[in-house]
C-alpha positions as CSV (number, residue, x, y, z in Angstrom):
1,X,32.8,-25.2,165.5
2,X,29.3,-26.3,164.2
3,X,29.0,-27.3,160.7
4,X,25.6,-27.4,159.2
5,X,24.8,-29.0,155.9
6,X,21.5,-29.2,153.7
7,X,21.1,-32.0,151.5
8,X,18.6,-32.0,148.8
9,X,17.4,-34.6,146.6
10,X,15.5,-34.9,143.6
11,X,13.5,-38.1,142.8
12,X,11.8,-39.1,139.6
13,X,8.7,-39.9,141.7
14,X,8.4,-36.0,142.3
15,X,5.6,-34.7,140.4
16,X,5.8,-31.3,138.6
17,X,2.6,-28.7,140.0
18,X,1.4,-26.8,136.4
19,X,-0.6,-24.0,137.4
20,X,-4.0,-23.7,135.7
21,X,-4.4,-20.4,134.0
22,X,-7.6,-18.7,134.5
23,X,-8.8,-16.3,131.5
24,X,-12.3,-15.6,132.8
25,X,-13.6,-12.2,132.7
26,X,-16.7,-10.2,133.2
27,X,-18.3,-9.8,129.8
28,X,-20.4,-6.6,131.3
29,X,-17.0,-4.5,131.2
30,X,-17.6,-4.5,127.4
31,X,-20.5,-1.9,128.1
32,X,-18.2,0.5,129.8
33,X,-16.6,1.5,126.3
34,X,-17.7,4.6,124.6
35,X,-19.4,2.7,121.7
36,X,-19.9,5.9,119.9
37,X,-16.1,6.5,119.6
38,X,-15.4,2.8,119.0
39,X,-17.8,2.5,116.1
40,X,-16.2,5.8,114.6
41,X,-12.8,4.0,115.0
42,X,-14.1,0.9,113.4
43,X,-15.8,2.8,110.5
44,X,-12.3,4.7,110.0
45,X,-10.4,1.8,110.0
46,X,-12.3,-0.3,107.7
47,X,-12.5,2.5,105.1
48,X,-8.8,2.6,105.3
49,X,-8.7,-1.2,104.7
50,X,-10.8,-0.9,101.8
51,X,-8.6,1.2,100.1
52,X,-5.8,-1.6,100.5
53,X,-8.4,-4.4,99.2
54,X,-8.6,-5.5,102.7
55,X,-11.7,-7.2,104.4
56,X,-13.6,-5.3,106.9
57,X,-13.0,-6.0,110.4
58,X,-16.1,-7.1,112.5
59,X,-16.8,-5.5,116.0
60,X,-16.3,-7.8,119.0
61,X,-18.6,-6.5,121.6
62,X,-18.0,-9.4,124.1
63,X,-14.6,-11.2,125.4
64,X,-12.2,-8.9,123.2
65,X,-13.9,-5.7,124.1
66,X,-14.2,-6.9,128.0
67,X,-10.2,-7.2,127.9
68,X,-9.6,-4.1,126.1
69,X,-11.9,-2.2,128.6
70,X,-9.8,-4.1,131.5
71,X,-6.7,-2.9,130.2
72,X,-7.8,0.6,129.3
73,X,-9.0,0.8,133.2
74,X,-5.3,-0.2,134.2
75,X,-4.0,2.5,132.1
76,X,-6.2,5.0,133.7
77,X,-5.6,3.8,137.3
78,X,-1.7,4.3,136.6
79,X,-2.2,7.5,134.0
80,X,0.2,5.5,131.7
81,X,-0.1,4.5,128.4
82,X,0.9,0.9,127.9
83,X,0.9,-2.6,126.6
84,X,1.6,-4.0,130.0
85,X,0.1,-7.6,130.1
86,X,-0.5,-7.7,126.4
87,X,0.6,-11.4,126.5
88,X,-2.3,-12.4,129.0
89,X,-5.1,-10.8,126.7
90,X,-3.4,-12.3,123.6
91,X,-3.4,-15.9,125.4
92,X,-7.1,-15.4,126.7
93,X,-8.5,-14.4,123.1
94,X,-6.2,-17.6,121.7
95,X,-7.8,-19.6,124.3
96,X,-11.2,-18.5,122.8
97,X,-10.3,-19.5,119.0
98,X,-8.1,-16.6,118.1
99,X,-5.2,-17.3,115.9
100,X,-3.3,-14.1,116.1
101,X,-3.9,-10.9,118.4
102,X,-2.5,-7.3,117.8
103,X,-3.4,-4.2,120.0
104,X,-3.2,-0.6,119.5
105,X,-3.3,2.2,122.4
106,X,-3.7,5.7,122.7
107,X,-4.3,8.4,124.9
108,X,-5.7,12.0,124.4
109,X,-7.4,12.1,121.4
110,X,-11.0,13.4,121.4
111,X,-12.2,12.1,118.3
112,X,-12.0,8.7,116.3
113,X,-10.8,10.6,113.3
114,X,-7.8,11.8,115.5
115,X,-6.6,8.6,116.9
116,X,-7.1,6.9,113.5
117,X,-5.0,9.4,111.7
118,X,-2.3,9.1,114.5
119,X,-2.1,5.4,114.4
120,X,-2.0,5.6,110.4
121,X,1.2,7.8,110.7
122,X,2.6,5.3,113.1
123,X,4.4,2.6,111.2
124,X,3.6,0.0,114.2
125,X,0.2,1.0,114.7
126,X,-0.6,1.2,110.9
127,X,0.7,-2.3,110.6
128,X,-1.7,-3.4,113.1
129,X,-4.3,-1.8,111.4
130,X,-3.7,-3.2,108.1
131,X,-2.9,-6.7,109.5
132,X,-4.7,-9.9,108.7
133,X,-7.3,-9.4,111.3
134,X,-11.1,-10.5,111.5
135,X,-12.4,-8.9,114.6
136,X,-11.7,-5.9,116.9
137,X,-12.5,-5.2,120.4
138,X,-12.9,-1.6,122.1
139,X,-11.9,-0.2,125.7
140,X,-12.4,3.4,125.2
141,X,-12.8,5.4,128.3
142,X,-12.3,9.1,129.7
143,X,-10.3,9.5,133.0
144,X,-11.7,11.7,135.5
145,X,-10.5,14.8,133.6
146,X,-12.3,13.8,130.5
147,X,-9.1,12.4,128.6
148,X,-9.8,9.6,126.6
149,X,-7.6,6.3,126.9
150,X,-8.1,4.0,123.9
151,X,-7.2,0.1,123.6
152,X,-8.1,-1.3,120.4
153,X,-7.8,-5.2,120.3
154,X,-7.3,-6.9,116.9
155,X,-7.5,-11.0,116.2
156,X,-8.2,-13.2,113.5
157,X,-10.3,-16.3,114.3
């Protein structure tokens, strides 16, 4: 009979490896959103916020929109609505100075009015729209059948 033993030791001198997180993104992705629909959504969101005395949200056509487009492309590739990897988008925006980040997603709406109406009739989505955010980015893209997927990222600087 042969006995094998493995000995593992830990020493104070062993260093801990810390992975560096890279949040780089191609800002050209922001150009892939349907800005006509995005502007309509933002206008309706701001009109609703005004009725509550909340400040208007500004359009972010750079990082937030690039991350939103990337997520919308992800949902289209999987043909599935999701908030998958939201923590990564949130961390990336926080790495660029955001204090808080929120997100609304949707699928299948044809107009800005329809998607904003649906979000306002959903308590969780409405809470994001009415949140203490200052900026918003958009990823609004149609799949191959022409059905729109929406990602709206909100953040406060």
